[in-house]
C-alpha positions as CSV (number, residue, x, y, z in Angstrom):
1,M,-8.0,-7.0,-37.0
2,V,-5.9,-5.9,-40.0
3,N,-7.0,-5.4,-43.6
4,I,-4.6,-4.6,-46.4
5,I,-6.2,-3.5,-49.7
6,D,-4.3,-2.7,-52.9
7,S,-6.8,0.0,-54.1
8,S,-5.2,1.5,-57.2
9,P,-4.1,0.0,-60.5
10,F,-1.7,2.9,-61.2
11,M,1.6,4.2,-59.8
12,I,1.7,7.5,-57.9
13,G,4.4,10.1,-58.7
14,M,7.4,9.8,-56.4
15,A,9.0,13.1,-55.4
16,A,11.3,11.8,-52.6
17,K,14.8,11.2,-53.7
18,G,16.4,7.9,-52.9
19,L,13.1,6.0,-53.0
20,T,11.6,3.9,-55.8
21,Q,7.9,3.2,-55.6
22,T,7.2,-0.6,-55.8
23,S,3.4,-0.7,-55.3
24,S,0.2,1.1,-56.1
25,L,-1.8,2.8,-53.4
26,I,-2.5,0.5,-50.5
27,Q,-5.0,0.9,-47.6
28,I,-4.2,-0.7,-44.3
29,S,-7.0,-0.9,-41.8
30,A,-6.6,-1.9,-38.2
31,S,-8.4,-1.7,-34.8
32,V,-7.5,-1.6,-31.2
33,T,-9.6,-2.0,-28.0
34,E,-8.4,-1.3,-24.4
35,S,-7.5,-4.4,-22.5
36,A,-9.4,-3.0,-19.5
37,A,-11.0,0.4,-18.8
38,N,-8.5,3.2,-18.6
39,T,-5.5,1.0,-19.5
40,F,-2.9,1.9,-22.0
41,T,-3.1,-0.7,-24.8
42,I,-1.0,-1.2,-27.9
43,E,-2.0,-3.1,-31.1
44,Q,1.0,-4.0,-33.3
45,I,0.3,-4.1,-37.0
46,D,2.8,-6.0,-39.3
47,L,3.5,-4.2,-42.5
48,Q,5.2,-7.3,-44.0
49,L,8.1,-5.2,-45.3
50,N,11.2,-6.9,-46.7
51,P,14.3,-5.5,-45.0
52,L,16.6,-7.4,-47.3
53,D,15.2,-5.3,-50.2
54,R,15.3,-2.1,-48.1
55,E,11.5,-1.8,-48.4
56,V,9.7,1.0,-46.6
57,F,6.1,2.1,-46.4
58,V,5.4,5.7,-47.5
59,V,2.4,7.1,-45.6
60,Q,0.3,9.5,-47.6
61,A,-2.8,9.8,-45.3
62,V,-4.3,8.5,-42.0
63,D,-7.9,8.3,-40.9
64,L,-8.6,7.8,-37.2
65,D,-12.0,6.8,-35.8
66,L,-12.1,6.8,-31.9
67,S,-15.0,6.0,-29.7
68,P,-16.0,8.9,-27.5
69,P,-15.4,9.0,-23.7
70,E,-18.3,8.4,-21.4
71,L,-20.5,11.1,-20.0
72,I,-20.0,10.8,-16.2
73,D,-21.4,13.2,-13.6
74,N,-18.8,15.6,-12.1
75,A,-16.0,14.1,-14.1
76,T,-13.8,14.9,-17.1
77,T,-13.4,11.7,-19.2
78,V,-10.8,11.3,-22.0
79,A,-10.3,9.0,-25.0
80,A,-6.8,9.2,-26.6
81,L,-5.4,7.4,-29.6
82,S,-2.2,7.6,-31.7
83,L,-0.7,5.8,-34.6
84,S,3.1,5.5,-34.2
85,S,6.0,4.0,-36.2
86,T,7.6,2.5,-33.0
87,R,6.3,1.0,-29.8
88,R,5.3,3.6,-27.1
89,T,4.7,3.5,-23.4
90,T,2.1,6.3,-23.6
91,V,-0.4,7.4,-26.3
92,G,1.6,10.6,-27.0
93,G,0.8,13.3,-29.5
94,I,2.2,14.7,-32.7
95,D,4.9,16.4,-30.6
96,F,6.7,13.1,-30.5
97,P,8.7,12.2,-33.6
98,N,7.4,8.6,-33.8
99,V,3.7,9.6,-33.7
100,I,2.3,9.8,-37.2
101,A,-1.2,10.8,-36.2
102,A,-3.1,11.4,-33.0
103,K,-6.6,12.1,-31.7
104,R,-8.0,13.0,-28.3
105,I,-11.7,13.5,-27.2
106,T,-12.4,15.1,-23.8
107,T,-15.9,15.3,-22.2
108,A,-16.5,17.4,-19.1
109,C,-19.7,17.0,-17.2
110,I,-20.6,19.4,-14.3
111,S,-23.7,18.9,-12.1
112,T,-25.2,22.0,-10.5
113,L,-28.1,22.5,-8.2
114,T,-30.2,23.7,-11.2
115,G,-29.2,21.0,-13.6
116,A,-26.2,19.4,-15.4
117,A,-24.0,20.8,-18.2
118,S,-21.5,19.1,-20.3
119,V,-19.0,19.9,-23.1
120,T,-17.1,17.7,-25.4
121,N,-13.9,18.8,-27.2
122,E,-12.1,16.9,-30.0
123,Y,-8.4,17.5,-30.5
124,M,-6.9,16.1,-33.6
125,A,-4.0,16.9,-35.8
126,S,-5.5,16.9,-39.3
127,D,-5.7,13.2,-40.2
128,S,-4.1,14.2,-43.5
129,P,-2.3,17.6,-43.6
130,A,-4.2,20.2,-45.6
131,S,-1.4,20.7,-48.2
132,N,0.0,19.0,-51.2
133,L,2.7,17.0,-49.3
134,D,3.9,13.9,-51.2
135,Y,3.8,11.9,-47.9
136,I,3.4,12.5,-44.2
137,A,5.7,9.8,-42.9
138,I,7.9,6.9,-43.9
139,V,7.9,3.7,-41.9
140,A,11.2,1.8,-42.3
141,T,10.7,-0.9,-39.7
142,N,8.3,-3.8,-40.2
143,D,5.5,-2.6,-37.9
144,F,3.4,0.3,-36.9
145,F,1.4,0.7,-33.7
146,L,-2.1,1.8,-32.6
147,N,-2.0,3.2,-29.0
148,I,-5.2,3.8,-27.0
149,E,-6.0,4.9,-23.4
150,G,-9.0,6.3,-21.7
151,T,-9.2,8.3,-18.5
152,L,-12.0,8.0,-15.9
153,N,-14.2,5.8,-18.2
154,V,-16.2,2.9,-16.8
155,G,-16.1,0.8,-19.9
156,T,-13.3,0.0,-22.5
157,L,-12.7,2.2,-25.5
158,G,-12.1,1.1,-29.0
159,A,-10.7,2.7,-32.2
160,N,-10.2,2.0,-35.9
161,A,-7.5,3.4,-38.2
162,R,-6.9,3.4,-41.9
163,M,-3.5,4.3,-43.3
164,Y,-3.0,5.0,-47.0
165,G,0.3,4.8,-48.7
166,Y,2.6,2.6,-50.9
167,R,5.6,0.4,-50.7
168,A,9.0,1.8,-51.9
169,R,12.6,0.6,-52.0
170,A,15.1,2.9,-50.5
171,D,18.7,3.2,-51.5
172,A,21.2,1.9,-48.9
173,A,22.1,5.3,-47.3
174,I,18.5,6.4,-47.0
175,Y,17.3,3.1,-45.6
176,A,20.0,3.1,-42.9
177,A,19.2,6.7,-41.9
178,L,15.4,5.9,-41.8
179,V,15.9,2.8,-39.6
180,Q,18.3,4.6,-37.3
181,S,15.9,7.6,-37.0
182,E,13.0,5.3,-36.1
183,A,15.1,3.4,-33.5
184,L,16.2,6.7,-31.9
185,S,12.6,8.0,-31.8
186,A,11.3,5.1,-29.7
């Protein structure tokens, strides 16, 4: 499922050189569900960019909502999610240049003779950096991807994402560099 909402009637200041903002703030919502338990699954979301006009999407913020892993006796279960600018073969983390945002939840459950104990940890690069950045990524190709995979869960996991940003037109040199950079980061 994909939702695109133009949520602002005004233009936002553009600090990046070589880009001309062509839309107001846009929210793009999408969801992904594992095709089977513990199976890497990708959801491709079309941004409907116009490459003839050298159109790009400037990402200002991302919000990730990931279902937690299951609580299973004597096991460590994991739920992992990323939003990337190009297709991936693993979920990956923000240490990969094509990953815009990532989230991972780990639950460890240990049974003992006197009872059970469990702990859940959530690892997430801040959905939106805690600074005054003008943008966190620029998507130059027509799609972005939601990547999800669980580990040791019985059922399938699901996630939702919302990306905030705006459309912009890049000059020829910037556009070529952005497209090449995305292609090389795949």
